[in-house]
C-alpha positions, 0 to 999 in steps of 0.5 A, spaced: 218 881 756 215 874 756 210 876 761 208 881 756 207 877 750 203 872 754 198 878 756 198 880 749 196 873 747 191 872 752 187 879 750 187 877 743 184 870 744 179 874 748 177 879 743 177 873 738 172 869 742 168 875 744 167 877 736 165 870 734 160 870 739 157 876 737 157 874 730 153 868 732 148 872 735 147 876 729 146 870 725 141 868 730 137 874 730 137 874 722 132 868 722 128 867 728 124 860 728 117 861 732 113 855 735 106 854 734 102 853 741 095 853 739 089 853 734 083 855 737 076 854 733 070 858 735 064 860 731 066 863 724 073 864 727 080 861 727 085 863 732 093 861 731 098 863 736 105 862 737 111 864 742 114 869 737 112 874 732 111 870 725 109 872 718 103 869 714 101 868 707 094 866 705 091 863 698 085 860 696 084 855 690 079 854 685 075 850 691 071 855 695 070 850 700 078 850 702 083 855 704 091 854 705 095 858 710 102 858 710 107 860 716 114 860 714 119 859 719 114 856 724 114 849 727 108 845 728 109 845 736 102 841 737 100 834 735 099 833 728 093 830 724 086 832 722 083 837 727 075 836 727 070 842 728 063 842 730 063 850 730 060 854 725 064 856 718 069 850 719 069 843 719 076 841 719 083 843 719 089 839 717 096 842 720 103 839 717 110 841 717 115 841 711 122 843 710 128 846 714 127 852 715 120 849 717 114 851 714 107 850 717 101 849 713 094 849 715 089 846 710 082 849 712 075 846 710 069 850 710 062 848 711 060 853 706 063 857 700 067 862 704 072 867 704 078 869 710 079 876 713 085 876 717 087 880 723 094 880 726 097 882 732 103 881 736 103 873 736 096 872 734 093 871 728 085 871 727 082 869 721 075 871 720 070 866 716 066 870 712 060 866 709 059 868 702 052 866 701 050 870 707 054 876 705 050 875 698 043 875 702 045 881 706 048 885 700 042 884 696 039 891 699 045 895 695 042 899 689 045 897 683 047 902 677 050 901 670 051 909 669 053 912 676 052 919 677 058 924 677 056 926 684 057 919 686 049 918 688 049 911 687 051 909 694 051 901 696 047 900 703 051 901 709 053 894 712 058 893 717 064 889 714 070 885 717 076 888 720 081 889 715 089 887 716 093 893 715 099 891 710 106 895 711 105 901 707 111 904 703 115 908 707 115 914 703 107 914 703 103 915 708 096 912 709 091 915 704 085 919 707 081 920 701 080 917 694 082 923 689 081 920 682 077 914 679 078 912 672 078 907 667 083 905 661 082 900 656 088 897 652 088 891 647 086 886 651 085 889 658 081 893 662 084 897 668 080 900 673 085 905 677 083 908 684 088 913 686 088 916 693 092 922 697 097 916 700 098 909 700 091 905 699 090 898 702 084 895 699 081 888 701 078 884 695 073 879 695 068 876 690 061 875 691 056 871 687 052 874 681 059 876 678 061 881 683 067 884 686 068 888 692 073 892 694 073 895 701 078 901 702 079 902 710 079 909 713 078 913 707 073 918 704 071 918 696 072 925 693 072 923 686 066 921 681 065 914 679 066 913 671 061 910 667 062 903 666 065 899 660 065 892 658 066 887 661 063 891 667 056 892 667 056 897 673 060 901 678 057 903 685 060 905 692 058 905 699 060 909 705 061 905 711 063 907 718 070 906 717 071 904 710 069 905 703 066 900 699 066 899 691 062 894 688 064 892 681 058 888 677 061 884 671 057 881 665 060 874 666 065 871 670 072 873 668 079 873 671 082 879 674 088 881 678 089 887 683 095 890 684 097 896 689 103 901 686 104 907 690 098 911 691 094 907 686 090 901 686 089 898 679 084 892 678 086 889 671 080 885 667 082 880 662 077 882 656 073 876 653 075 874 646 069 878 642 071 884 646 079 883 644 077 883 637 072 889 637 077 893 641 083 891 636 078 893 630 076 899 633 083 901 634 085 900 627 079 904 624 081 910 628 088 909 626 087 909 619 082 915 620 087 919 623 093 917 618 097 915 623 102 909 623 099 902 626 103 901 633 106 894 634 101 890 639 105 890 646 107 883 648 103 878 652 104 879 660 108 872 660 115 872 658 114 876 651 113 870 646 106 869 649 099 869 645 092 869 647 089 863 651 096 861 653 094 860 661 091 854 661 093 852 668 089 851 675 086 857 677 088 860 684 087 866 689 093 869 692 093 874 698 100 876 700 102 881 704 109 884 704 111 876 703 118 874 701 117 871 693 121 865 695 116 861 699 111 864 693 115 860 688 115 854 692 107 854 693 106 855 686 111 849 685 106 845 689 100 847 685 103 846 678 107 839 680 113 842 676 120 842 680 122 850 681 130 851 681 131 858 684 137 862 683 140 865 689 140 872 686 132 872 687 130 876 693 124 881 694 118 882 698 111 883 694 104 885 696 099 882 692 092 879 691 090 875 685 083 872 684 081 866 680 087 867 675 091 861 672 098 859 676 102 861 670 099 868 670 101 869 677 108 866 676 109 871 670 106 877 674 111 876 679 117 875 674 115 881 671 115 885 677 122 883 679 125 883 672 126 875 672 126 870 667 124 863 667 127 857 663 123 850 662 126 844 661 122 838 662 118 839 668 124 843 671 123 851 672 129 855 673 128 862 675 133 867 675 134 875 673 134 876 666 141 879 666 143 872 668 139 869 662 142 874 658 149 873 660 148 865 659 146 867 652 152 871 651 157 866 653 154 861 649 156 866 643 163 867 645 164 859 646 161 858 639 166 863 636 172 860 640 170 853 638 170 856 631 177 859 632 180 853 635 178 848 629 183 846 624 182 849 617 182 844 611 182 845 604 177 841 599 176 841 591 169 841 589 168 839 581 161 842 578 159 838 573 152 841 570 151 848 574 156 854 573 161 855 579 160 863 579 153 862 581 154 857 586 159 861 589 155 867 589 149 863 593 155 861 598 157 868 599 149 870 600 148 864 605 154 866 609 157 859 610 164 861 610 167 862 617 169 870 617 176 872 617 178 865 616 175 861 610 175 863 603 172 860 596 177 860 590 173 859 583 177 856 577 172 858 571 177 854 566 175 847 570 168 849 573 171 848 580 171 851 587 177 851 592 174 851 599 178 853 605 174 852 611 173 848 617 171 841 616 164 843 619 163 849 614 165 845 608 160 839 609 155 845 609 157 847 603 158 841 599 151 839 601 149 846 598 153 844 591 149 837 591 142 841 591 144 846 586 149 842 581 144 838 577 143 837 570 137 841 566 131 837 564 131 836 557 125 833 552 127 829 546 122 829 540 122 823 535 119 822 528 118 817 523 116 818 516 113 811 513 110 809 507 105 804 507 103 800 500 096 802 497 093 795 498 094 794 505 087 797 506 084 791 503 087 786 508 084 790 514 078 787 518 075 788 525 074 784 531 070 788 536 067 785 542 069 784 549 067 781 556 063 784 561 067 785 568 070 790 573 072 797 571 079 798 571 082 802 577 087 805 572 087 812 570 087 814 562 094 814 559 096 807 562 096 802 557 091 796 558 090 790 553 084 786 552 085 779 549 081 773 549 073 772 550 068 771 545 067 777 540 060 780 537 063 783 531 068 778 527 070 781 520 078 779 520 083 780 515 081 776 508 087 771 510 086 770 517 089 764 520 094 762 525 101 766 526 104 761 522 100 762 516 099 769 516 105 773 519 101 779 520 097 776 525 091 779 529 092 785 533 088 786 539 085 792 542 089 797 546 086 803 551 091 808 553 097 812 550 101 809 545 108 808 547 114 808 543 116 801 544 108 799 541 109 804 535 116 801 533 113 793 534 107 795 529 112 798 524 116 792 524 110 787 523 108 791 517 115 792 514 116 784 515 110 783 511 112 788 506 106 793 507 111 799 510 117 802 509 121 807 514 123 813 510 126 817 515 127 818 523 129 825 525 130 827 532 130 833 536 
């Protein structure tokens, strides 16, 4: 019996060991780390080789002399430091490795403005350097037209283009063999050029001088007429090549645009200039009024909903991703923006996109909208998570606040109203919903003009602040009059002393009392019994400019009464 138990124990241990090894092997297969083995530079070509298959991403900043290649899960197995080049097209390469799992970066400096066309096979990535200046010279033979004919007769001159990388197409769609429809849609602030194929389209997009954008679509034929150009496009033309169709978009000015591939369509979205946006909105409004339709609400901005025009002010970049994980893309945007990015573990997915000369914030928001993600910015930290996560956080805050209100003690206070009506203040409190629902209450005592409040101390303090504002005395005006008799011989003892001194004008506004005393007077006809105040109780009055105050009037009347020149009969007040 003991021998059987030992055999069972050994078998169980062997099975556990085998299972553990299999699990470890499975984990290792999930993420394979490749090692860079060679970087070879030839004329207008860069070859990057590794010991295992790898993925890559390419992005071009606003500097046309620079490009950056990122290789996730690839170690830099060769010597670090700058690699100088004397070959055509490339002057310098700066390789570096960061993080764990490793990320290898190659910063490429061109000898002239250039674009990169990648070609990947096996473990070799070949980057073909396209000199944009030479491309421009060769492209001058193309025929331009602002209104191409329906038959597509405006064909660009044939020119052999570089080989194009093939992105992974959706499994449910085969590669397209023809373009079946090309149309233009104009929205509030965006012009969209939509190219529809009979399958998945894999375009290569690049810019040329003179505000031209080129779309090379491989292995297709053009079966649809080109639409008439609309502003900001100046013309749309196409050219048939050996293994591709080239569509050239001539623009009136350099503007931002994005290119996205959705199903069997490629959408090129152009941001309208400010004057075009205004004209589009005005025209749309007039059309709706003429039709008698209700005006529609403008759609929210592409960035998060609370965004307005002119929101994107960050550094402009160009991105080229093929079936890339969005995690490394966020890390790339963090390096460009200078912000610290925190990515929620639930954020996952792959994306294929190509953006040309767009602000980094707009590129970020396009990715967020694609995957139903949201962002929260606190200081220099950007937190990215699914929108459902932010919704749950908001709901939790509301629930926590409700629990806090329920758990807080109820107190009672009596608030006396001195000037206002207690009923009016109670109505204002009810309208403002200042009392905690189902817990607080207000009782009004009309006899004493008093409010009895039962609620949390926090809400009671808010109610008392409102009472303090509303409980004030109403403004009143008092009118006072004086009925005075003056002796008839008073006019005989009146004289005038008129004159003054020259000086700076007073800054006082009219209505302010100003006394003028002293100085030499040019007119001097005082009262008959003039003299000092001891011999002449009436004294000599000076000149006063401005409005008379009640004190001044009372003093004057008192002086007249003392010398028996006047008598106050009545002093009514209202």
